[in-house]
KOLKELO-610572 format. One record per residue (C-alpha): residue in one letter; x negated, y negated, z negated. Coordinates in steps of 0.001 Angstrom, whole numbers, plus 500000, padded with zeros to 6 digits. Layout:
<rs>
aXYZ/...
</rs>
This chain:
<rs>
x292597560627308898/x295377563265310025/x296098560425312617/x292535560129313837/x291878564109313841/x295247564513316135/x293638561857318364/x290565563773318670/x292563567080319026/x294554565175321857/x291537564288323763/x289769567638323714/x292816569309324732/x293343566831328069/x289767567334328532/x290082571209328628/x293454570956330279/x292050568969333195/x289459571712334204/x289725575016335853/x287530578191335974/x285443579097338921/x283944582328338717/x283035584795340487/x279550587737341047/x276338587032342294/x274718590110344578/x271587591039346346/x271258591804349899/x272515595536349074/x275148594700346975/x273616594941343460/x274972592496340838/x271687590029339887/x271371589346336208/x270245586110334829/x271118584051338461/x271146580366338191/x274556578527339362/x274621574670339052/x277624572707340291/x276554568865341098/x279753566543341545/x279626564645344965/x281142561663343668/x279074560728340722/x275842562916342100/x275546564345338445/x275272568010337365/x278986568857335872/x278618572368335016/x275602575375335096/x275977578801333831/x273610582229334260/x275079585365335376/x275763588676332932/x274031591782333677/x277414592683336106/x276014589651338353/x279419587672337069/x279313584163336201/x281676581292334998/x282000577756335707/x284216574946334252/x284843572252337210/x286756569079337354/x290165569692339156/x290511567605342484/x287062567100342589/x284391568270345705/x281107569957344592/x277728571094346035/x277159574593344350/x273503575638343893/x272687579362343268/x269151580578342931/x267177583719342071/x263630584352341653/x262140585760344560/x265299585338346709/x266456582070349124/x268427579496347163/x271856579188348665/x273705576255348905/x277487575694349729/x280077573222349569/x283285573653347316/x286176571696347073/x288447572142343806/x292293571816344090/x294792572731341108/x294181576542340357/x291230578501339684/x288751579650342195/x286995582898342670/x284105583037345081/x281197585735345070/x277531584927346186/x275171587060348074/x271289586356348206/x268939587380350908/x265092588062349874/x262739585196350420/x259963586678352899/x259128583212354060/x257369580163352946/x260150578152353810/x261983576334350361/x265140574457350441/x265132571021349326/x266727571350345746/x269619568825344968/x269137569407341091/x266926571267338502/x268556574318336844/x269009573243332976/x267907576501332186/x265503579467334318/x265172582949332699/x261482584453334240/x261110587523332441/x259834587030329028/x260594583419329497/x262888580921329391/x262296577180330944/x264758574545329989/x264950571310332126/x264671568558328863/x265870565743331200/x269356567989331693/x270209568299327425/x268957564240326399/x271092561335326636/x268287558575325841/x268737558532322126/x266009560805321474/x262579559525319868/x260511562729318886/x260361566485320231/x262478567585317476/x265347565250318910/x264465567378322248/x264826570397320784/x267533570391318919/x269709569814321851/x268645573058323740/x270960576029323634/x269354579071321475/x266389576466320190/x267014574526316557/x264862572453314119/x265009573494310187/x265022571154307421/x261350572062306882/x260091571076310632/x259813574566311623/x261045575673315053/x263510578372315389/x264584580398318716/x267163582498318371/x266377583050314767/x262893583477315079/x260484581285313452/x258381579957315993/x254607581041315694/x252786578386317818/x253120575348319905/x251543574344322853/x251449571154325060/x250171571891328645/x248735575739327389/x246772573792324845/x246998574393321173/x248547571599319142/x247093571471315683/x246679575079316100/x250050575609317037/x251485573674313798/x255312573221314779/x255905570814312053/x253538568159313613/x254450568783316902/x258486568214316558/x257947564878314643/x255234563440316625/x255070564365320303/x257137561452322257/x260771562936323474/x259969560957326710/x257339562727327229/x258682566000327766/x259655567419330738/x259760571179330474/x260071573513327462/x258975577461327792/x259885579646325251/x257596582240325455/x258981585562323961/x256847588942322897/x254331586014323043/x250609587996322352/x247782585597321714/x245387588103323010/x246262589284326462/x244299592499326260/x246650593520323273/x250003592469324956/x250479596372325938/x249870597786322673/x250951595653319976/x254208595217318851/x254834591185320073/x258569591283319834/x258905589261316900/x256467586739317910/x257417583256320042/x255424580315320998/x257061577077322758/x254678575322325671/x255441571922326068/x255079570553329955/x254579567244330632/x256063564770332631/x253629563919336065/x253294560575334322/x252007561650331135/x249043563778332807/x245555562392333172/x246784559242331327/x247196558145327616/x250453558355326301/x252008557514322859/x253524555340321469/x252339552495318558/x255258551375315633/x254624548987312994/x257246547438310785/x257714545148307459/x260279544858304578/x261306544415301389/x262932545766298741/x263393545191295139/x260594542770294948/x258181545288296876/x256771544353300304/x257171547401302665/x254972548100305461/x254456550889307989/x251926551318310752/x252201554576312823/x250166554843316146/x250781558191318304/x248082558433321186/x248031561712323486/x245795562728326432/x246057565600328377/x243942566774331296/x242961570249332719/x239567570134331368/x240617568536327745/x242748567221325479/x243407564856322539/x245750564133320648/x245537561531317460/x248178560921314955/x248123558412311834/x250639557429309537/x250270554277306844/x253619553560304890/x255206553200301017/x258957553466302728/x258657557370301753/x258444558424305386/x256015561291305290/x254362562904308127/x252507565378305975/x253127566642302567/x251384568759299974/x253166571862300290/x252252571452304560/x248699570913303674/x248689574511301386/x251206576143304021/x248809574784306800/x246859578305307585/x244988576728310669/x246223579992312657/x243946582286310335/x245985585122309343/x244277588457307511/x243068591077309602/x243652593819307205/x247553592131306518/x249206595190308045/x246887597628306724/x249369598373303459/x247355596437300607/x248805593384299299/x245876591132297183/x245283587029297354/x243287585119295173/x245502583881292762/x246686579994292615/x244451577368290338/x246244574174292132/x247620571430289897/x250980571595288070/x252464569094290721/x255856568211290031/x257214568465294030/x259077566136295914/x262698566779296431/x263487566374300282/x260284564144300396/x261985561722298000/x260555560245294521/x260898557145292552/x257733555748294505/x255689556835297457/x252525555276299261/x250766557700301923/x248203557678304747/x247620560561306854/x245295560858309875/x245026563878312244/x243059564413315361/x242844567372317594/x240591568237320639/x240320570773323129/x237959571133325931/x237041573691328717/x233505573326330021/x234004576090332311/x236781578531332865/x235555581448330477/x235048579023327683/x237215576842325379/x236612575115322543/x238651573016320125/x239427571606316820/x240757569618314471/x240471567605311162/x243296566200309006/x243548563783306267/x246220563298303591/x246299560514300786/x249256559997298695/x250395558068295905/x253360559019294063/x255603558079291316/x258208560784289891/x260636560249287076/x262919563311286136/x265504564397283139/x266039567792282435/x268118570042280499/x266833573244279784/x268657576392278524/x266328579428277491/x267253582875277895/x268441584198274729/x270041581747272243/x269614584879269349/x265842584817269648/x265912581620268079/x264505579120271185/x266025575828271193/x267673574639274120/x265606571308275560/x266228568011276631/x263046566503278229/x261975563215280178/x258754562771282143/x257366560297284196/x254597560819286307/x251500559221288452/x249955561499291035/x247116560895293137/x246085563122295801/x243363563364298214/x243437566301301001/x241174566760303762/x240502569945306127/x238555570321309281/x238414573357312203/x236334574221314705/x237120576724317264/x235683578461320147/x236732581283322584/x234742582815325131/x236196585311327539/x233616585831330541/x236121588324332126/x239045590283331849/x237768592850330192/x235925591069326901/x236985587825324727/x235007586441321542/x236745583963319377/x235112582372316579/x236966579920313809/x236018577919310742/x238402575946308657/x236962574066305815/x239516572247303111/x238732570187300390/x240458568023298054/x240869565519294964/x243752565272292778/x244709564060289460/x248466564003287753/x248980562019284829/x252750562425282802/x253754561006280255/x256059563399278909/x259293563487276525/x260435566723274716/x263575567080272175/x261621569631270723/x257691568388270579/x258242565022270832/x255764562864273100/x253105564190274944/x250496562812277528/x249521565138280041/x246388564939282533/x245139566861284953/x242720566997288350/x240648568902290254/x238297568921293134/x238566572677294494/x236896573436298321/x237579576102300605/x235461577446304053/x237094580387306021/x235569582013309050/x236815584483311634/x235283586114313909/x236740588302316290/x236000590379319584/x238327592365322165/x237051594638324356/x238839596510327064/x236459599867328340/x239189600849330917/x243203601084331072/x243027603514328593/x241134602518326157/x240516598941324005/x239089597964321222/x239205595108318705/x237184593770315673/x238174591358313673/x236623589921310787/x237278587373308176/x235464585773305303/x236504583245302807/x234615581361300097/x236412579364297576/x235362577219294585/x238750575830292158/x238002573355288898/x240651572277287206/x240680570459284002/x243769570085281761/x244483567359279000/x247355566987276577/x248203565051273801/x250456565676271192/x251475562986269776/x254344564191266867/x252132566580265169/x254558568091263035/x256933569651266170/x253702571070267226/x252185572376263723/x252769576029264464/x251027575953267545/x248064574179266390/x247485576384263906/x247261579608266295/x244892577821268328/x242949576468265098/x243013573137266034/x241761570748263237/x244991568752261666/x242964565829260030/x243414563703263296/x246326561231264382/x247322563756266924/x246603566655268925/x244324566331271765/x243549569655273335/x241773570261276590/x241023572757278982/x237665573885281680/x238585576316284192/x236299577418286942/x237158580082289488/x234775581280292520/x236078583678295095/x234550585389297673/x236104587794300068/x235615589626303461/x238397591374305335/x236913593353308089/x238654596010310637/x238034598034313994/x240892599362315914/x241131601478318833/x243917602271321164/x243998605018323499/x246813604623325839/x247915608131326579/x250850607027329416/x252867604221330184/x255261605827327410/x253029606220324711/x249772605337322857/x248084605787319849/x246041603267317265/x243369604051315075/x241842601705312610/x239140601520310321/x239212598914307719/x237607597294304482/x238849594218301865/x236189593454299323/x236811590462297150/x234614589027294460/x235956586699291544/x234423585040288526/x236243583003286158/x235426580823283051/x237448579069281429/x237452576814277363/x239984575316274893/x238483572904272944/x239929569779270861/x238898566050271663/x238595564445268004/x239557560648267114/x235893559957267332/x235552561573270907/x233428564357269985/x234319567659271016/x235562570295268522/x235505573856269585/x238265575520267917/x238977579190266598/x242092580591267175/x244044582991264821/x245845584621267197/x244251586736270141/x241479588196268281/x240266584452268344/x239305584590272224/x239889581014273600/x237381581251276055/x236693583575279202/x233910584801281283/x234758587733283487/x233821589489286710/x236099590983288841/x235325592935292192/x237698594670294117/x237359597131297300/x239731599177299603/x238636601161302623/x240963602502304447/x241995604612307797/x245025603661309354/x246785605835312497/x249944604874314488/x251613606349317345/x253959604616319675/x256584606267321454/x258780604940324076/x261980606663325184/x264666604946327074/x265985602065324765/x264047603237321613/x260466602373320819/x258978604697317888/x255927603321315807/x255443605958312979/x252316605422311187/x250283605850307952/x246985604385306108/x244929606134303050/x242797604026301216/x239925604329298476/x240422601741296073/x238093600534293705/x239053597827290920/x236674597020288133/x236498593897285472/x233754593134282718/x234315590789279906/x233284590388276525/x230885593308277385/x233429595419278084/x234307597366281530/x237226598441283003/x237550600403286513/x240467601779288131/x239224603986290858/x242051605756293223/x243266607051296531/x246640606167298153/x248280607232301366/x251082604994302658/x253133605269305269/x255271602939307293/x257928603439310086/x259142601155312932/x261815601512315197/x263179598977317878/x266295599771319796/x266180597342323077/x270390597375323875/x269693594535326328/x266834592387327562/x268500589956325067/x269415592142322549/x267782594383320052/x267980596147316728/x264492596580314374/x263983599078311554/x261018598635309039/x260006600303306560/x256505599780304707/x255064601454301474/x252405599300299979/x249952598523297227/x249584595482295377/x246907594466293707/x246398591196291011/x244209588465290771/x241211587331288178/x243704585030286271/x245784587704285521/x243069589950284037/x241123587390281881/x242047588213278300/x240990584915276750/x243586582064276395/x244173580054279195/x246669576826278914/x248889576663281764/x250447573927280258/x250691572545276412/x254018575024275893/x252487577807278188/x249850579471276493/x248696582517278551/x246279585939277539/x245738587994280209/x245380591892280268/x242123593490281323/x243599597018282034/x246457595635284121/x247003598056287288/x248508598030290842/x251857598434291810/x253356600138294609/x256340598949296375/x258761600123298755/x259920597813301459/x262926597916304144/x264428595829306396/x267279595932309331/x267092593407311765/x269879592364314711/x268955589659317298/x271152588869320380/x270830585830322733/x273776586016325631/x272573583623328208/x276046584061329773/x277951582651327188/x275119580580324969/x275971582986322019/x272911583315319686/x273742586026316720/x271280587321314293/x271366589306311205/x268707590594308773/x268879593013306002/x266142593443303264/x265115595398300182/x262268595757298027/x261727598358295135/x258463597520293038/x257304600158290655/x254532598761288022/x255350595417288660/x253009593313286636/x255681591187284287/x255266589396281084/x256004589621277550/x256383586090275892/x256184585046272356/x257259582279271490/x256691580008268200/x259596580005265664/x262129577541266557/x259663576138269334/x259670576140272921/x255744576888272935/x255271580601274280/x252170582685274254/x252524584993277110/x250775588352278161/x250899590564281376/x251966594147281508/x252744596967284079/x256435597223283557/x258140600733283235/x261166599588284757/x261359599137288731/x262161595521289821/x264184595172292744/x265151592569295400/x267708592458298070/x268650589685300955/x270879589604303342/x271504586382306338/x273632586342309202/x274084582938311894/x276485582921314721/x275732579851317621/x278117579297320479/x277658576619322741/x281207575893324792/x280436573038327488/x278871570306325244/x279849571473321885/x277792573697319644/x278898575279316916/x276914577346313814/x277557579262311345/x275188580980308577/x275100582521305154/x272373583527302973/x272558586366299730/x269864586850297527/x269543589026294877/x266553589712292257/x266511592187289363/x263490592095286930/x262527593010283543/x260365591454280821/x259731591473277000/x260443588253275325/x259825587763271369/x259119591766271269/x262693592076272981/x263474593690276154/x265651591818278571/x266979592234282171/x267285589200284390/x269302589311287298/x269569586174290080/x272176585917292623/x272042582839295161/x274655582311297631/x274440579865300447/x276913578971303427/x276826576280306390/x278875575155309137/x277741572943311660/x279315571474314841/x277290569456317301/x277905567618320757/x275486567187322961/x277147564587325617/x274881562803328379/x276661559558328398/x279169559428325405/x278509559409321807/x277219562484320278/x278019563503316303/x276910566536314035/x279214568201311144/x277854569864308837/x278942571778305369/x276700572934302806/x278057575450299976/x275758577353297286/x275642578989294273/x273000579683291769/x273873582495289265/x271468583783286856/x272218586155284897/x269576586604281753/x270627588858279323/x272961586990276734/x272821584170278625/x274344583436282005/x274628579946283952/x276273579187287369/x275647576070289682/x277498574794292638/x276393572459295136/x278841571268297837/x277171568846300535/x279361567699303656/x277213565623306316/x277530563899309330/x275210562649311960/x275947560119314781/x274084558404317658/x275288556631320807/x273482554985323532/x275570551295323918/x274922549335327174/x272343551694327922/x269795549061326127/x270990549514322450/x270298553144320550/x273038553216317280/x271887556205314567/x273502557140311780/x273698560163309038/x275580560310305938/x275578563115303209/x277424563773299767/x276530565983297465/x278690567246294371/x276816569233291781/x278593571094289240/x278766574180287139/x281413576631286039/x282853574128283796/x282672570126285296/x281101568590287811/x277652567353286673/x276886564881289304/x277416563220292864/x275171561803294749/x275577560113298755/x272920559384301428/x273700557175304187/x270667555967306723/x271226553718309490/x269234552184312369/x269796550178315606/x267270549349318071/x266932547513321071/x265034548203324601/x265834546679327761/x265830550121330123/x264588553248329866/x261287551873331677/x260602548956329044/x257438549146327089/x258825547566323999/x261731548468321579/x262728546616318781/x264636548131315579/x266196547784312527/x266492550480310051/x268084550892306349/x267397553895304053/x269939554731301155/x272016552025302219/x274422552922299069/x271409552667296814/x272064555780295149/x268761556351292362/x269036559696291588/x269753563676292765/x270195566375290801/x269165570026291499/x268996573450289396/x265992575348288949/x265621578797287421/x262564581229286219/x261994583998284246/x262383582574280924/x265196579376281480/x267202577703283493/x267272574041284006/x269391571270285717/x267357568286286544/x267967564527287427/x265382563431290154/x264783559334290173/x264382558312294246/x263284555225296377/x266080552106296065/x267780550915299369/x265208550109302135/x265621547967305183/x262783547417307048/x262553545977310926/x259962547493313389/x258289547211316725/x257489549792318679/x255152550288322100/x255347552631324518/x251912553292326205/
</rs>
């Protein structure tokens, strides 16, 4: 190993020694330095781009060139004539200045090579072919090779540390800008340019009066042969593993023209390649954002989704998925744009987990628990959206959107608990929702702008829960508390629940632009929420009949029938002032709140006024370097689920009783951010600090059954403040063909709760550190080395646990003889606590594909997944009452043969 490392270091040292520095200053005709001028060097012998650079604020540039070589140098700047000259290097460094002239003619010099990176105001344009080697197959592979751009583990795009809010192709939204669908499905060979649009504004009329500095969008420009033609690919594959026949079918078709576009994506497989999972579905907003999200009020409608076990890195014991999606856009005339999409996801998943659970305080007579579970999940999810934008002129714009969701899901879990024995749990639900959005933007004149935004949500949820407890003796105390009939073979308890929600958000904004340095914004808005909640716990008897039990706790209440009404009428004022490098935006919102609920013929009303200040400061140190400080005071309201005072089964071991008299919480939120992307030396630095303190936070008091893990929980407004803090930093630097990244994250949470009548303070700390080195050679093989180290530290009063994860990884890809592409990746995970290594596991995937040449329509591939046949992996989890270490079983080794056809 040492010898191999020495060889690599010698080769790198020789490569650096064989190059010289070519530097100087780029100026305009009057001698002023030009920032962000482009300069490239074309090797005359190979006719390939050897080096490129961008000048800094002093006009200084620097290139690394080969010794004793002839180059054609090309210097360009927007609005000036491109300059070309020949340079021959020797054995020593060269210094050469360039002066560019204004371009007052239509004559254009013939460019010998396109710049890899071009900066045009707030837009960075990457020429994709300058960074690709031929091994790329999808957009994500291309983006990962661009300086300052990264695709994270969740498939989301980040630019200079900021999440991309929208992805477009030829200026048209790709599935409402969802970045994961784009990175995983758009073919790499269709990408010509990648445009990064910083300070992106969804509505052009508001670009000058809203803070868009955190908004980043990406627009993909297609190659000429992909426009006005269908393009894409169709992949089919078969294989065999553990006497199981494997299949794979992935058609991906795209069409783009100036008038309309059509995207069709589908994926059917049983090899665990998930194009779109449940988490993606529920996180998919369809472009909807609450109009009142910046008002200072936080309210949501709760979550009544099933308690689905989640996949670990899209892995499970068995996965069968069907995915289909279609997206269209149509512009019948210049003033009207119509678009929409439909997504369908069907999955059948088997999961197996073994867990060791440690509860908060052993002195409270809560036994630690070992569990085993085998779960079968069935999920059918669908959503569809229609959008229309009408813009008759630059002063008026009308938008309308409607998004509909529906699903049918079930989960059947065979569960063993060392405390409660064998349990069979079954859940199902068929919820739906309809979300509508209407926006109108009007510009009266250069100094007066109006915006009306209205959103309505209608939602209906009907989760059903059923648990069969075979070992009656282990559940006797809880059965008695619930008033169950104990003369049955087992305890078969069930719960029906229905939650109907109706919410309206609306606001009217007015901006008065005082001068080029300042403006003032007035906002008048309202939120109205209506929720109705019903639930009932009952028991199935041996003869199949239904028994309505009468609990011996909670005043005998095990049903719920509650109506909850919430309203907020608010007025907001914000003033923005630009002074030099500073932009100050102080403001406030004044709210009249009303929260009412009625249950069991008892009314509770909470009416009050609140003043919520906020403040934003931006310091623009340079064009690509800024510091941002934010402070906001927010009021947090709960949903109807927390208010319903009758008993609710969250699971057989988690019984919940709401609190009708819950009040709102008040939070103070501070953040400090730093962003810098230096295009001169391709150094990207970002850091963020966050702190939040919440007063009167809703927490829970939990009462465990003696000697059992079954608990009854009730929420309350804590008299103690909860605190959370986080810090993150990342530095990324590109040197020649090498890019190194270092990042670290720290999170701290402190909260209070009551367990068995005893108050406890919980503190959770998590650290995560990651280092990565990646190459980007055009013709040589490429690799990516990574190392991740994380610590999960949970301090829960009398109990403290700490888990460590160490995970080195390597990825390698190479184009061999211009026809073969070899890709492989390997990762090793070591999972331990403070005393011992609990488990280690490793994953190794590899593929070899053959395509006769770059223009060939056919590609043949053999792909091996989990080559080492690892059957399980380990994770740690923590919540407010316990910490667990879990062994999670996954699919075995798969080998598939695939055929891909390019349109």
